[in-house]
C-alpha positions as CSV (number, residue, x, y, z in Angstrom):
1,M,-173.0,118.3,-15.3
2,A,-169.7,119.3,-17.2
3,K,-166.9,116.7,-16.9
4,S,-163.3,117.3,-16.0
5,P,-160.4,117.3,-18.5
6,S,-159.6,113.6,-17.6
7,S,-162.8,112.6,-19.1
8,R,-161.8,114.0,-22.6
9,Q,-161.3,110.4,-24.1
10,D,-164.5,109.5,-22.7
11,V,-166.3,112.2,-24.6
12,Y,-164.9,111.2,-27.9
13,H,-165.8,107.6,-26.9
14,I,-169.3,108.7,-26.3
15,I,-169.7,110.7,-29.7
16,T,-168.0,108.1,-31.5
17,N,-170.5,105.5,-30.3
18,I,-173.6,107.6,-31.3
19,I,-172.2,108.1,-34.7
20,I,-171.6,104.3,-35.1
21,E,-174.9,103.5,-33.7
22,K,-176.6,105.9,-36.2
23,L,-174.7,104.4,-39.0
24,E,-175.8,100.8,-38.2
25,Q,-179.5,102.1,-38.2
26,G,-179.1,103.3,-41.8
27,V,-178.8,107.1,-40.6
28,I,-175.9,109.1,-42.1
29,P,-175.9,111.9,-39.4
30,W,-174.0,114.5,-41.8
31,K,-176.6,114.0,-44.6
32,K,-179.8,115.5,-43.4
33,S,-179.9,119.1,-43.0
34,W,-183.6,119.9,-42.4
35,S,-186.3,119.7,-39.9
36,A,-190.0,120.6,-40.1
37,Q,-189.3,123.0,-37.0
38,G,-185.8,124.1,-38.1
39,P,-182.4,123.0,-36.8
40,A,-182.0,121.6,-33.4
41,A,-181.8,124.2,-30.8
42,N,-182.2,124.8,-27.0
43,Y,-185.9,125.1,-25.9
44,V,-185.1,127.9,-23.3
45,T,-182.6,130.1,-25.1
46,K,-183.8,129.1,-28.7
47,K,-180.0,128.9,-29.8
48,P,-179.4,126.3,-32.6
49,Y,-176.7,123.9,-31.7
50,R,-173.7,124.1,-33.6
51,G,-171.0,121.7,-34.8
52,I,-170.9,118.2,-33.9
53,N,-173.7,118.8,-31.6
54,A,-176.1,120.1,-34.7
55,L,-175.0,117.0,-36.7
56,L,-176.0,114.4,-34.1
57,L,-179.2,116.2,-32.8
58,N,-180.4,117.0,-36.1
59,S,-180.0,113.4,-37.4
60,L,-182.5,112.1,-34.8
61,G,-185.3,113.1,-37.4
62,L,-187.6,114.6,-34.7
63,A,-190.6,116.5,-35.6
64,Q,-189.8,119.3,-32.8
65,P,-186.0,119.1,-32.4
66,Y,-185.8,121.1,-28.9
67,F,-183.9,120.1,-26.0
68,L,-183.3,121.1,-22.4
69,T,-181.0,120.1,-19.7
70,F,-182.3,118.7,-16.1
71,R,-181.9,122.1,-14.4
72,Q,-183.7,123.9,-17.2
73,A,-186.7,121.5,-17.1
74,Q,-187.0,122.0,-13.1
75,R,-186.7,125.8,-13.5
76,L,-189.8,125.4,-15.8
77,G,-191.7,123.6,-13.1
78,G,-191.3,120.2,-14.7
79,H,-189.1,117.1,-14.5
80,I,-187.6,114.6,-16.8
81,Q,-189.6,111.4,-17.3
82,K,-188.3,108.2,-15.8
83,G,-186.1,106.2,-18.0
84,A,-185.6,109.1,-20.5
85,K,-182.3,109.0,-22.4
86,S,-180.1,112.0,-22.3
87,L,-177.7,113.1,-25.0
88,P,-174.3,114.7,-24.8
89,V,-173.7,118.2,-26.1
90,V,-170.1,118.9,-26.2
91,Y,-168.1,122.1,-26.0
92,W,-164.4,123.3,-25.7
93,Q,-163.5,124.9,-22.2
94,W,-160.5,127.2,-22.6
95,Y,-158.0,128.3,-19.9
96,F,-155.1,130.5,-19.8
97,L,-151.7,130.5,-18.3
98,H,-149.1,133.0,-17.9
99,K,-146.0,131.5,-19.7
100,E,-143.4,132.8,-17.3
101,T,-144.9,132.2,-14.1
102,G,-147.3,129.5,-14.9
103,R,-150.1,131.4,-13.1
104,K,-153.7,130.6,-14.3
105,L,-155.2,133.8,-15.7
106,T,-158.9,134.9,-16.0
107,E,-160.0,135.7,-19.7
108,E,-159.9,139.3,-19.0
109,E,-156.4,139.2,-17.8
110,A,-155.2,137.1,-20.7
111,K,-156.8,139.7,-23.1
112,A,-155.0,142.4,-21.5
113,L,-151.4,140.7,-22.0
114,P,-149.6,140.4,-25.2
115,N,-149.9,137.1,-27.0
116,C,-146.5,136.3,-26.4
117,E,-146.9,136.1,-22.7
118,V,-149.9,134.0,-22.6
119,E,-150.4,130.2,-23.2
120,R,-153.8,129.2,-24.3
121,K,-155.3,125.7,-23.9
122,A,-158.6,124.0,-24.4
123,F,-160.2,120.7,-23.0
124,L,-163.3,119.0,-24.0
125,R,-166.3,119.0,-21.8
126,Y,-169.9,117.9,-22.0
127,Y,-173.3,118.2,-20.4
128,R,-176.4,116.4,-21.2
129,V,-179.7,117.2,-22.6
130,F,-183.1,115.8,-23.0
131,Y,-185.8,115.8,-25.7
132,I,-188.7,118.1,-24.8
133,Q,-191.2,115.3,-25.3
134,D,-189.5,113.3,-22.5
135,T,-190.5,116.0,-19.9
136,E,-193.4,116.1,-17.8
137,G,-195.2,119.3,-15.8
138,I,-194.1,121.9,-18.6
139,D,-196.5,123.9,-20.6
140,L,-194.7,123.7,-23.7
141,A,-194.9,126.6,-26.2
142,L,-193.5,125.3,-29.6
143,P,-193.0,128.0,-32.4
144,K,-194.9,127.5,-35.6
145,T,-193.2,127.0,-38.7
146,Q,-193.1,129.9,-40.8
147,P,-191.6,130.7,-44.3
148,T,-188.4,132.3,-44.2
149,E,-188.1,135.8,-46.1
150,L,-184.7,136.2,-47.6
151,P,-183.2,139.0,-49.5
152,E,-184.3,139.0,-53.2
153,D,-180.6,138.9,-54.4
154,L,-179.8,135.8,-52.2
155,L,-182.8,133.9,-53.7
156,M,-182.0,135.2,-57.2
157,R,-178.4,133.7,-56.9
158,G,-179.7,130.4,-55.3
159,F,-182.1,130.0,-58.3
160,K,-180.2,131.3,-61.1
161,P,-178.7,127.8,-62.4
162,L,-182.3,126.6,-62.4
163,H,-183.1,129.2,-65.2
164,S,-180.6,127.9,-67.7
165,M,-181.6,124.2,-67.3
166,P,-184.1,122.9,-69.9
167,H,-187.3,121.3,-69.0
168,P,-188.4,123.8,-66.1
169,V,-189.9,122.1,-63.1
170,A,-192.3,123.4,-60.5
171,V,-191.3,123.7,-56.9
172,K,-193.7,123.2,-54.2
173,T,-194.0,122.8,-50.4
174,I,-196.6,120.2,-49.6
175,R,-194.6,118.1,-47.1
176,Q,-191.5,118.7,-44.8
177,Q,-189.6,116.3,-46.8
178,P,-187.6,116.8,-50.0
179,Y,-188.5,114.6,-53.0
180,Y,-189.0,114.7,-56.8
181,H,-192.4,113.4,-58.0
182,P,-191.9,112.0,-61.4
183,R,-195.6,111.6,-62.4
184,H,-196.6,115.1,-61.7
185,D,-193.1,116.5,-62.6
186,Y,-192.6,118.7,-59.6
187,I,-189.9,119.1,-56.5
188,N,-191.3,119.2,-53.1
189,M,-189.0,121.1,-50.7
190,P,-189.5,121.9,-46.8
191,V,-189.8,125.6,-45.9
192,M,-186.7,127.5,-46.0
193,N,-186.2,127.9,-42.4
194,A,-186.4,124.4,-42.0
195,F,-182.6,124.0,-42.9
196,S,-179.7,124.8,-41.0
197,S,-178.6,127.4,-43.6
198,T,-179.2,128.6,-47.1
199,E,-176.6,126.7,-48.7
200,A,-178.0,123.6,-47.1
201,Y,-181.4,124.4,-48.7
202,F,-180.1,124.8,-52.4
203,Q,-177.6,121.8,-51.9
204,V,-180.8,119.6,-51.3
205,F,-183.0,121.4,-53.9
206,Y,-180.1,120.8,-56.8
207,H,-179.9,117.0,-55.5
208,E,-183.6,116.6,-56.0
209,R,-183.2,118.6,-59.4
210,Y,-180.7,116.1,-60.5
211,F,-183.3,113.3,-60.1
212,S,-185.9,115.2,-62.0
213,I,-183.1,115.3,-65.0
214,I,-182.4,111.7,-64.7
215,A,-186.1,110.9,-64.9
216,L,-186.6,113.1,-67.9
217,A,-183.7,111.2,-69.5
218,L,-185.0,107.8,-68.7
219,G,-188.7,108.5,-69.9
220,S,-191.8,106.9,-68.8
221,N,-190.6,103.5,-69.8
222,G,-187.5,103.6,-67.8
223,T,-185.1,103.3,-70.6
224,L,-182.8,106.4,-71.8
225,K,-183.9,108.4,-74.3
226,N,-182.1,108.8,-77.7
227,S,-181.7,112.6,-77.2
228,L,-179.4,113.9,-74.5
229,D,-179.2,117.4,-75.8
230,F,-180.5,118.9,-72.3
231,F,-177.4,117.5,-70.6
232,R,-175.2,119.5,-72.8
């Protein structure tokens, strides 16, 4: 259930505690940007969560990052398992006031008036969601991971810096985890639609590419080679 404006500080406190808990577990919530099933989303609407919600829910490292509310579970003919932990999803609730009279306006009324006559305010609210594996009595139909087809020009721009680098390296998708394999000299990347954005994909890709360059510089004996021409 959404909370009232008076609970705004409580929302900040809840989110802060979740972030601190993750950091104490060695998880940096804003680091990981991929999941085997794509970004965290609502199971019913299939809409990905955004902002701080995406950051926190994606940081859980769930194989199937889908969530639903208590009522959504009931509407699907199921229920939440006893003892299951819920997670907050926050959002801003806007309301509008007439500056001269102080009367509360509907969104339609506010849009019809000049901006100088309307005061816009927002307060933080939240509701709670549950992980789909914490439900019972629901016949879950989870989408299969499919490769993402992107426009050719977008792919070309993303991989363009790779072509100007020395020592070409193969790119494979064997596991849904990014890493560089020094022995077989290849970069493994999750499927592209496992990332929250195309930019996030290439950010992780070139991070792994950096490690491949370092491995080449060190050589098989772990010492730096004499020639660093490929860094120039």
